[in-house]
N, C-alpha and C positions, 0 to 999 in steps of 0.2 A: 435479588436484583444484581448483585455483583457478578454472579455466574452468567446471568442473562446478558449483561453488557460486555463482559470479557469474551464471551463466546459469540459476540455479534448476533445476538438474538437467536442463538441455537445453531448457527452455521458451524461453530467449532465442535459441536456434538455429533456431527455427521461421521459415519464410520470410515469413510475414505476421503482422502485429500482435504481435510478440514482447512488447512492453510490456503489452499487454492480457492476453496469456497469463500473463505474470509476475505480474499483479495478481490473477489468479483464485484461487490457493491460499488467500490470506487470506480472500477473500470466501466461498469454499466452506467453509473451516473455521469461520468465523463462523456461517454458516447451520447447519452440523451441530451446533455446540456449543449453539446456541439450541434447535434441535429436540430435542436430547438432554437438555434442561432443565438445562443447566449454569448455575450462578449467574452473573449479569452481572458480579459482582465478580471471579470467577475468569476469566471471558472477558476482562475488561479487563487483568488481570494477565498472562494468556497473551500478549495482543497487545503489551503493553509489553515483555515479555521478547523476543518474536519481532522486534519493531521494532529493539530495541537490537542483537540478534545480527545481523540483516540489515545494519544500518548499519555495524557493525564489520567484517563480511565485505566489504562494498563498499569501505570505506576501505582495508582491509588488502590486498585482493586485486585490486582494479581496476587499480592501476598496472601489474601484470604483464600484464593483458589489453590495456591501452592500449599498452604497449611492443610486444607481439606483433602487434597489429593496425595500429598507427600512427595510430589514430583517437583524438580527444580524449574522445569519449563513444560507445564501441562499442555498437551496437544489441543485441548479444548479452548485454550486462550488464543483467539485469533484477532483480537482487537489490535494487536501489534502489526498484523498483516494489513489491516485497514489503514493504520497510520503510515506504514511504509509505502503502501500502494498509492496513497494520497500524495506523498512526497514525489513520486515518479511523475505525477501529473501537474504539480505546482507550476513548472515553467511552461504551462500551456500556451501562453502568449507567444512563445517562440515557434509553436507548431503551425501557425496560420500560413496558408490556407490548406492544410493537409486533410486527407480523407479520414473522417472520424473513426470508422471501424478499424482501419489499419492502425491508427495511433492507439486506440483503446486496447486492441489485441496485442500489439507489439509491446506496449507499456506493461501489460499483464504478464506476458511471457518473460520479458527482461527482468521485471521485479522478482518473479518466482525463481528464475534462474539464479539470480544473486542471493536470494533468500535461502534457497536450498543448498547451493554449493558453498556459500559463505567464504569467498576468497579473502585474502588478507586485505585489510585489517578487520573485516566484518566479524569473523569468528571471535576475535579478542574481546569484542564488546559484550558477548554473552556472559562473560565472567563478572560483569557488574552485578551488584546485589538485587535480588528479587525482581520487581517489575522493571527496573532500569535495564537489567540485562536482557530481559525478554523483548523490550521495545527498541533498545538502542541499535541492535544489529539490524533490525528491520528498517529503521530510519536511514541507516547508512546504505543498506541494500537499495532503498528507494532513491537515494542520491546517485548511486552508481547507475541505476536504471534510467534516471532522468538524463544523466550525461550522455549515455549511449543513445537514448531516444532522440535527444537533440541532435547529436552527431548524425544519426541515420536519417532523420527527417530533413536536415539541412543539406546533406550531401547526396541524397538519392533523388531528390526532386519529386517525391511521391505526393503529387498535388491532388487536391480535392477535384473529382471529376467534373464538377459544375463549373470550374474555372477554365 
């Protein structure tokens, strides 16, 4: 069960780009919720809850996967990507009334960019013990992505075509 949850139901076990595949569920859910005309307040609440749950799962269950694999940050653990990607979409209320596919795609790309490159101080958080180190850098990468996403959406005027 621990491996199933930390791998986001097997996405982390994919042979290529497991982190990117682990980041997809929040981006897809964000897009679907916007298309289904869910309020941006509700969307933000959903992503806050999901980010907290994913972070708790990562901290609680990653040590068992670390012990089994012998790796400090096993690639199969992608629940941290879920948590971080959720953080990027938490300020969704600020994206109104932007095109949902643009926001979902840009949020995914920005999060993955920060998660992969790990600019200062993101990389320093990896040194925290066990599950904390695995998830903390992704949470901060999500914050960086959210800030840039807000900036881009506020200053580009990329509005929802229906408006």
